[in-house]
Residue frames as qw, qx, qy, qz and C-alpha x, y, z in Angstrom:
[[0.704, -0.318, 0.546, 0.323, -48.34, 10.19, 71.39],
 [0.312, 0.669, -0.401, -0.543, -46.56, 10.96, 68.17],
 [0.881, 0.168, 0.443, -0.007, -46.79, 8.42, 65.44],
 [0.327, -0.398, 0.558, 0.651, -44.18, 7.81, 62.80],
 [0.596, 0.578, -0.060, -0.554, -45.14, 8.71, 59.27],
 [0.865, 0.163, 0.445, 0.167, -44.97, 5.92, 56.71],
 [0.086, -0.619, 0.500, 0.599, -42.11, 6.36, 54.30],
 [0.821, 0.497, 0.099, -0.261, -42.96, 5.64, 50.68],
 [0.653, -0.273, 0.574, 0.412, -40.46, 3.18, 49.23],
 [0.219, 0.541, -0.444, -0.680, -39.19, 3.94, 45.78],
 [0.873, 0.332, 0.234, -0.272, -40.82, 2.08, 42.92],
 [0.421, -0.423, 0.677, 0.431, -37.96, -0.06, 41.53],
 [0.581, 0.402, 0.674, 0.215, -39.99, -1.13, 38.59],
 [0.320, 0.918, 0.225, 0.071, -40.27, 2.41, 37.39],
 [0.661, 0.411, -0.146, 0.610, -36.54, 3.02, 37.80],
 [0.291, -0.894, 0.062, -0.336, -36.78, 5.17, 40.92],
 [0.646, 0.117, -0.549, 0.517, -33.98, 5.20, 43.57],
 [0.500, -0.683, -0.420, 0.327, -33.71, 6.15, 47.19],
 [0.392, -0.347, 0.042, 0.851, -31.45, 8.97, 46.22],
 [0.340, 0.770, 0.285, -0.459, -33.94, 10.39, 43.71],
 [0.093, -0.426, 0.598, 0.672, -31.68, 9.97, 40.63],
 [0.687, 0.384, -0.122, -0.604, -33.37, 9.61, 37.29],
 [0.902, 0.032, 0.430, 0.028, -33.57, 6.12, 35.72],
 [0.283, -0.377, 0.652, 0.594, -30.97, 5.03, 33.17],
 [0.653, 0.616, 0.235, -0.373, -32.26, 5.40, 29.63],
 [0.797, 0.315, 0.343, 0.386, -31.21, 4.53, 26.08],
 [0.227, 0.947, -0.009, 0.229, -30.45, 8.17, 25.57],
 [0.449, -0.785, 0.424, 0.049, -27.73, 7.97, 28.34],
 [0.802, -0.092, 0.506, 0.303, -26.21, 4.89, 26.64],
 [0.599, 0.684, 0.262, 0.323, -26.22, 6.65, 23.26],
 [0.050, -0.974, 0.178, -0.128, -24.54, 9.72, 24.80],
 [0.655, -0.567, 0.474, 0.156, -21.82, 7.49, 26.31],
 [0.792, 0.226, 0.453, 0.341, -21.25, 5.81, 22.98],
 [0.399, 0.869, 0.132, 0.259, -21.08, 9.10, 21.18],
 [0.277, -0.915, 0.291, -0.020, -18.68, 10.55, 23.70],
 [0.751, -0.310, 0.526, 0.251, -16.42, 7.45, 23.38],
 [0.695, 0.518, 0.362, 0.343, -16.44, 7.75, 19.66],
 [0.151, 0.963, -0.064, 0.214, -15.33, 11.40, 19.91],
 [0.546, -0.717, 0.427, 0.078, -12.60, 10.40, 22.35],
 [0.809, 0.080, 0.486, 0.320, -11.36, 7.69, 19.90],
 [0.526, 0.759, 0.200, 0.328, -11.39, 10.34, 17.10],
 [0.147, -0.960, 0.222, -0.092, -9.54, 12.88, 19.23],
 [0.722, -0.471, 0.469, 0.192, -7.00, 10.26, 20.22],
 [0.786, 0.316, 0.424, 0.321, -6.42, 9.14, 16.63],
 [0.353, 0.877, 0.110, 0.307, -6.01, 12.65, 15.29],
 [0.301, -0.900, 0.308, -0.070, -3.69, 13.85, 18.10],
 [0.817, -0.284, 0.443, 0.235, -1.63, 10.66, 18.05],
 [0.716, 0.474, 0.303, 0.412, -0.98, 11.15, 14.29],
 [0.140, 0.954, -0.049, 0.259, -0.17, 14.86, 14.70],
 [0.508, -0.749, 0.424, 0.047, 2.43, 14.02, 17.46],
 [0.831, -0.077, 0.489, 0.253, 3.87, 11.00, 15.62],
 [0.620, 0.561, 0.311, 0.452, 4.22, 12.92, 12.36],
 [0.468, -0.199, -0.099, 0.855, 5.79, 15.93, 14.20],
 [0.015, -0.669, -0.344, -0.658, 3.09, 18.38, 13.38],
 [0.509, -0.826, 0.060, -0.235, 3.14, 18.72, 17.13],
 [0.600, 0.483, -0.550, 0.323, 6.76, 18.65, 17.82],
 [0.697, -0.314, -0.503, 0.404, 8.55, 17.45, 21.04],
 [0.317, -0.165, -0.273, 0.893, 8.48, 20.20, 23.64],
 [0.209, -0.398, -0.355, -0.820, 5.25, 21.81, 22.34],
 [0.103, 0.147, 0.674, -0.717, 2.98, 23.02, 25.04],
 [0.234, -0.354, -0.723, -0.545, -0.74, 22.19, 24.42],
 [0.274, 0.036, 0.497, -0.822, -3.97, 23.20, 26.01],
 [0.289, 0.381, 0.873, -0.093, -7.33, 21.49, 26.06],
 [0.333, 0.754, 0.290, -0.486, -9.18, 24.65, 24.91],
 [0.182, 0.642, -0.473, -0.575, -6.92, 25.13, 21.83],
 [0.102, -0.109, 0.957, 0.247, -7.00, 21.48, 20.89],
 [0.329, 0.510, 0.753, -0.254, -10.82, 21.42, 21.20],
 [0.326, 0.770, -0.007, -0.548, -11.06, 24.45, 18.86],
 [0.031, 0.526, -0.719, -0.452, -8.54, 22.97, 16.46],
 [0.014, 0.022, 0.983, 0.183, -10.23, 19.52, 16.15],
 [0.525, -0.170, -0.227, -0.802, -13.80, 20.88, 16.64],
 [0.635, -0.223, -0.739, 0.028, -14.31, 18.38, 19.45],
 [0.504, -0.803, -0.079, -0.310, -15.57, 19.02, 23.04],
 [0.020, -0.711, 0.603, -0.361, -13.02, 19.39, 25.89],
 [0.770, -0.333, 0.459, -0.292, -14.09, 16.21, 27.62],
 [0.955, 0.270, 0.085, 0.088, -13.10, 13.86, 24.76],
 [0.430, 0.756, -0.360, 0.337, -9.96, 15.91, 24.34],
 [0.372, -0.650, 0.556, -0.360, -9.04, 15.53, 28.05],
 [0.909, -0.116, 0.377, -0.131, -9.70, 11.69, 27.87],
 [0.815, 0.542, -0.085, 0.189, -7.64, 11.40, 24.65],
 [0.170, 0.769, -0.484, 0.381, -4.72, 13.28, 26.31],
 [0.679, -0.462, 0.515, -0.246, -4.89, 10.92, 29.36],
 [0.957, 0.186, 0.221, 0.023, -4.45, 8.02, 26.88],
 [0.576, 0.723, -0.218, 0.313, -1.60, 9.78, 25.10],
 [0.255, -0.749, 0.505, -0.345, 0.01, 10.29, 28.48],
 [0.840, -0.252, 0.468, -0.109, -0.11, 6.54, 29.20],
 [0.859, 0.470, 0.088, 0.182, 1.49, 6.00, 25.75],
 [0.615, -0.424, 0.120, 0.654, 4.33, 8.32, 26.79],
 [0.411, 0.511, 0.361, 0.663, 3.62, 10.84, 23.96],
 [0.118, -0.751, 0.002, -0.650, 2.58, 13.76, 26.26],
 [0.397, -0.164, -0.659, 0.617, 3.33, 14.74, 29.83],
 [0.275, -0.786, -0.415, -0.367, 0.44, 16.32, 31.75],
 [0.363, 0.104, -0.416, 0.827, 1.82, 19.02, 34.01],
 [0.213, -0.710, -0.652, 0.157, -0.69, 20.12, 36.66],
 [0.083, -0.904, -0.213, 0.361, -1.64, 23.82, 36.33],
 [0.208, -0.590, 0.429, 0.652, 0.93, 24.26, 33.54],
 [0.618, 0.525, -0.245, -0.532, -0.58, 22.47, 30.58],
 [0.942, 0.078, 0.322, 0.059, 0.29, 19.43, 28.45],
 [0.011, -0.767, 0.540, 0.348, 3.74, 19.02, 27.07],
 [0.905, 0.368, -0.187, -0.105, 4.58, 16.82, 24.04],
 [0.814, -0.471, 0.279, 0.195, 7.27, 14.39, 25.32],
 [0.083, 0.762, -0.562, -0.311, 10.86, 14.44, 24.00],
 [0.958, 0.249, -0.129, -0.055, 12.25, 11.75, 21.75],
 [0.391, -0.740, 0.547, -0.015, 15.26, 9.87, 23.07],
 [0.622, 0.427, -0.640, -0.143, 17.59, 7.43, 21.29],
 [0.063, 0.278, -0.892, 0.352, 18.67, 5.59, 24.47],
 [0.539, 0.105, 0.586, -0.595, 15.07, 5.06, 25.69],
 [0.761, 0.404, -0.207, -0.464, 14.13, 3.95, 22.11],
 [0.426, 0.399, -0.812, 0.018, 16.90, 1.23, 22.23],
 [0.201, -0.089, 0.839, -0.497, 15.65, -0.01, 25.60],
 [0.668, 0.271, 0.228, -0.654, 12.10, -0.02, 24.16],
 [0.658, 0.429, -0.525, -0.328, 13.31, -2.15, 21.22],
 [0.053, 0.287, -0.923, 0.249, 14.67, -4.75, 23.63],
 [0.451, 0.195, 0.687, -0.535, 11.16, -5.33, 24.86],
 [0.639, 0.477, -0.080, -0.598, 9.54, -4.98, 21.44],
 [0.340, 0.388, -0.827, -0.222, 11.74, -7.76, 19.91],
 [0.058, -0.013, 0.963, -0.264, 10.37, -10.31, 22.43],
 [0.440, 0.405, 0.516, -0.613, 6.74, -9.16, 22.33],
 [0.533, 0.525, -0.286, -0.599, 6.57, -8.83, 18.56],
 [0.224, 0.252, -0.928, -0.156, 7.99, -12.27, 18.04],
 [0.171, 0.169, 0.877, -0.415, 5.41, -13.69, 20.44],
 [0.464, 0.501, 0.325, -0.654, 2.54, -11.82, 18.84],
 [0.442, 0.470, -0.544, -0.536, 3.55, -12.64, 15.25],
 [0.123, 0.081, -0.988, -0.033, 3.72, -16.36, 16.12],
 [0.256, 0.324, 0.750, -0.516, 0.37, -16.20, 18.01],
 [0.478, 0.518, -0.027, -0.708, -1.35, -14.26, 15.11],
 [0.344, 0.338, -0.775, -0.408, -0.11, -16.89, 12.63],
 [0.057, -0.090, -0.980, 0.166, -1.74, -19.62, 14.78],
 [0.087, 0.450, 0.724, -0.515, -4.88, -17.85, 15.85],
 [0.223, 0.318, -0.123, -0.913, -5.99, -15.42, 13.10],
 [0.613, 0.414, 0.621, -0.257, -9.33, -16.16, 11.42],
 [0.572, 0.388, 0.559, 0.458, -9.89, -16.29, 7.68],
 [0.152, 0.947, 0.232, 0.161, -11.00, -12.67, 7.50],
 [0.374, -0.859, 0.255, 0.238, -7.92, -11.48, 9.36],
 [0.652, -0.157, 0.547, 0.502, -5.58, -13.54, 7.14],
 [0.470, 0.661, 0.430, 0.397, -7.12, -11.86, 4.07],
 [0.080, -0.996, -0.027, -0.025, -6.43, -8.44, 5.69],
 [0.576, -0.593, 0.416, 0.378, -2.83, -9.43, 6.37],
 [0.634, 0.243, 0.542, 0.495, -2.48, -10.45, 2.73],
 [0.238, 0.883, 0.303, 0.266, -3.86, -7.04, 1.66],
 [0.320, -0.915, 0.183, 0.165, -1.51, -5.21, 4.03],
 [0.680, -0.264, 0.496, 0.472, 1.47, -7.21, 2.61],
 [0.517, 0.516, 0.484, 0.483, 0.58, -6.20, -0.94],
 [0.009, 0.976, 0.146, 0.164, 0.12, -2.55, 0.09],
 [0.546, -0.731, 0.270, 0.308, 3.44, -2.56, 1.95],
 [0.674, 0.017, 0.492, 0.550, 5.16, -3.80, -1.16],
 [0.300, 0.785, 0.361, 0.404, 3.49, -0.99, -3.20],
 [0.269, -0.961, 0.048, 0.028, 4.63, 1.57, -0.56],
 [0.680, -0.430, 0.384, 0.452, 8.11, 0.10, -0.87],
 [0.572, 0.334, 0.477, 0.577, 8.24, 0.54, -4.65],
 [0.139, 0.826, 0.286, 0.466, 6.85, 4.05, -4.46],
 [0.417, 0.044, -0.404, 0.813, 8.83, 5.08, -1.32],
 [0.322, -0.639, -0.280, -0.640, 5.55, 6.50, 0.09],
 [0.194, 0.187, -0.682, 0.680, 6.33, 7.46, 3.67],
 [0.457, -0.100, 0.309, -0.828, 2.85, 8.43, 4.73],
 [0.820, 0.019, -0.396, -0.414, 1.28, 5.28, 3.17],
 [0.581, 0.153, -0.731, 0.324, 3.87, 3.23, 5.02],
 [0.061, -0.186, 0.564, -0.802, 3.15, 5.00, 8.32],
 [0.661, -0.049, 0.101, -0.742, -0.61, 4.39, 8.06],
 [0.819, 0.115, -0.535, -0.175, -0.16, 0.78, 6.94],
 [0.349, 0.232, -0.754, 0.506, 2.21, 0.23, 9.89],
 [0.344, -0.133, 0.473, -0.800, -0.49, 1.45, 12.25],
 [0.818, 0.050, -0.174, -0.546, -3.11, -0.74, 10.60],
 [0.686, 0.217, -0.688, 0.098, -0.71, -3.73, 10.76],
 [0.077, 0.229, -0.715, 0.656, -0.02, -3.08, 14.47],
 [0.572, -0.064, 0.285, -0.767, -3.76, -2.96, 15.31],
 [0.839, 0.146, -0.353, -0.388, -4.53, -6.12, 13.29],
 [0.567, 0.242, -0.747, 0.248, -1.72, -8.15, 14.89],
 [0.148, -0.201, 0.628, -0.737, -2.79, -7.07, 18.33],
 [0.736, 0.014, 0.108, -0.668, -6.27, -8.42, 17.58],
 [0.835, 0.264, -0.433, -0.213, -5.27, -11.56, 15.80],
 [0.324, 0.387, -0.775, 0.379, -2.80, -12.62, 18.44],
 [0.696, -0.493, -0.398, -0.337, -5.58, -13.04, 20.95],
 [0.637, -0.252, -0.467, 0.559, -3.43, -12.06, 23.95],
 [0.103, -0.929, -0.221, -0.280, -4.72, -8.97, 25.63],
 [0.600, -0.717, 0.074, 0.346, -1.67, -8.72, 27.98],
 [0.583, -0.051, 0.395, 0.709, 0.86, -8.60, 25.14],
 [0.219, 0.674, 0.466, 0.530, -1.41, -6.29, 23.10],
 [0.286, -0.943, -0.169, -0.013, -1.75, -3.82, 25.95],
 [0.609, -0.553, 0.219, 0.525, 1.99, -3.77, 26.53],
 [0.499, 0.199, 0.494, 0.683, 2.69, -3.29, 22.78],
 [0.077, 0.851, 0.436, 0.282, 0.12, -0.56, 22.58],
 [0.376, -0.878, -0.004, 0.296, 2.26, 1.57, 24.98],
 [0.543, -0.403, 0.424, 0.602, 5.17, 1.42, 22.43],
 [0.541, 0.512, 0.563, 0.357, 3.73, 1.84, 19.05],
 [0.133, 0.973, 0.173, 0.080, 3.32, 5.57, 19.07],
 [0.392, -0.806, 0.331, 0.294, 6.79, 6.21, 20.46],
 [0.618, -0.101, 0.635, 0.452, 8.40, 3.85, 17.92],
 [0.475, 0.660, 0.494, 0.308, 6.49, 5.41, 15.01],
 [0.047, -0.996, -0.036, 0.073, 7.38, 8.85, 16.06],
 [0.518, -0.602, 0.460, 0.397, 11.05, 8.01, 16.36],
 [0.604, 0.222, 0.628, 0.438, 10.94, 6.49, 12.89],
 [0.308, 0.850, 0.379, 0.196, 9.18, 9.52, 11.36],
 [0.281, -0.923, 0.118, 0.236, 11.60, 11.91, 13.06],
 [0.367, -0.629, 0.579, 0.367, 14.66, 10.22, 11.49],
 [0.785, 0.243, 0.555, 0.125, 13.71, 8.21, 8.48],
 [0.480, 0.877, -0.011, -0.020, 14.62, 10.90, 5.91],
 [0.024, 0.831, -0.555, 0.028, 18.26, 10.92, 7.08],
 [0.204, -0.466, 0.855, -0.098, 18.85, 7.32, 8.05],
 [0.711, 0.113, 0.615, -0.320, 16.12, 4.89, 6.99],
 [0.071, 0.089, -0.831, -0.545, 15.77, 2.51, 4.06],
 [0.565, 0.155, 0.261, -0.767, 12.05, 2.88, 3.60],
 [0.748, 0.235, -0.458, -0.420, 11.68, 0.24, 0.83],
 [0.413, 0.167, -0.866, 0.227, 13.50, -2.31, 3.02],
 [0.237, 0.001, 0.625, -0.743, 11.32, -1.45, 6.05],
 [0.694, 0.179, 0.005, -0.697, 8.19, -1.88, 4.06],
 [0.681, 0.245, -0.654, -0.220, 9.34, -5.20, 2.63],
 [0.176, 0.142, -0.866, 0.445, 10.22, -6.55, 6.08],
 [0.459, 0.089, 0.435, -0.769, 6.76, -5.63, 7.32],
 [0.732, 0.248, -0.322, -0.547, 5.26, -7.35, 4.23],
 [0.455, 0.236, -0.856, 0.065, 7.22, -10.54, 5.10],
 [0.123, 0.018, 0.780, -0.613, 5.66, -10.69, 8.59],
 [0.584, 0.220, 0.185, -0.759, 2.20, -10.07, 7.25],
 [0.662, 0.302, -0.566, -0.389, 2.55, -12.74, 4.54],
 [0.286, 0.164, -0.910, 0.251, 3.75, -15.30, 7.07],
 [0.318, 0.118, 0.647, -0.683, 0.85, -14.66, 9.35],
 [0.657, 0.298, -0.111, -0.684, -1.59, -14.79, 6.40],
 [0.626, 0.287, -0.698, -0.196, -0.19, -18.22, 5.56],
 [0.835, -0.469, 0.034, -0.284, -0.51, -19.46, 9.12],
 [0.808, 0.262, -0.358, 0.388, 3.27, -20.10, 9.50],
 [0.527, -0.849, -0.028, 0.027, 4.30, -19.29, 13.10],
 [0.771, -0.275, 0.191, 0.542, 7.99, -20.21, 12.65],
 [0.443, 0.440, 0.333, 0.706, 8.31, -18.01, 9.58],
 [0.145, -0.888, -0.233, -0.370, 6.36, -15.18, 11.20],
 [0.645, -0.728, 0.007, 0.232, 8.62, -15.24, 14.25],
 [0.690, -0.078, 0.259, 0.671, 11.77, -15.19, 12.15],
 [0.256, 0.630, 0.343, 0.647, 10.44, -12.39, 9.99],
 [0.345, -0.910, -0.182, -0.141, 9.54, -10.39, 13.07],
 [0.700, -0.516, 0.123, 0.477, 13.14, -10.74, 14.36],
 [0.532, 0.231, 0.334, 0.743, 14.52, -9.51, 11.08],
 [0.030, 0.801, 0.325, 0.502, 12.22, -6.54, 11.14],
 [0.476, -0.878, -0.032, 0.034, 12.99, -5.45, 14.74],
 [0.738, -0.242, 0.205, 0.595, 16.74, -6.11, 14.03],
 [0.363, 0.513, 0.301, 0.717, 16.53, -3.67, 11.14],
 [0.204, -0.883, -0.217, -0.362, 14.68, -1.06, 13.26],
 [0.663, -0.690, 0.040, 0.288, 17.35, -1.32, 15.99],
 [0.631, 0.011, 0.271, 0.727, 20.17, -0.83, 13.47],
 [0.150, 0.716, 0.341, 0.591, 18.27, 2.13, 12.10],
 [0.436, -0.881, -0.171, -0.062, 17.90, 3.62, 15.55],
 [0.692, -0.492, 0.135, 0.510, 21.63, 3.29, 16.27],
 [0.536, 0.281, 0.322, 0.728, 22.52, 4.88, 12.92],
 [0.050, -0.905, -0.280, -0.315, 20.81, 8.15, 14.06],
 [0.601, -0.649, -0.060, 0.463, 23.61, 8.85, 16.52]]
């Protein structure tokens, strides 16, 4: 009579599994963190290249070329492109490549309708909820914006705007509003960069940003909301003037 052979159960304490997969190690975690860092770097560099028109609308990209250009592996490049696709800055075309999306005035005006409401909400929330360290950062951004205004420094303004957007998203303590705004920042900044030389009042735009930052730093939600409305109102008039 045949007897069944005893099956050795995996030793859970040693990290074994029924499928024979190796145990999770600190090295695995470090690799994940390193890969995420590279993805963040790839995203930041590609986003700036698209927003500042070094990669113009209609440009066809490839993972291989971008990996070589940025000296980053293809997996972080691919993940960064997925994020840029969610932001509306690129279109991923199966078997054809990646296309930098077109910039469109009418879609920009529709976007601004949403931005006005969200930015007011976030400015008021940040004024109420920012901690002391964040308020100091808003004060620093306000001073730097005023300096960019006096010097008409477009690149300094663009980078400060990005820093301001990230800080207000954190200080508002509302992940739903922050997630929604995150989808619009790149498109808005690119439209600005594309047209500011011909139509924008850069010193005015920088001062309006500074007013929002100052109101948040001082913890005044009413003033922050009103300053936000003035800022988005100016941005909408700027967009319409590009016609």
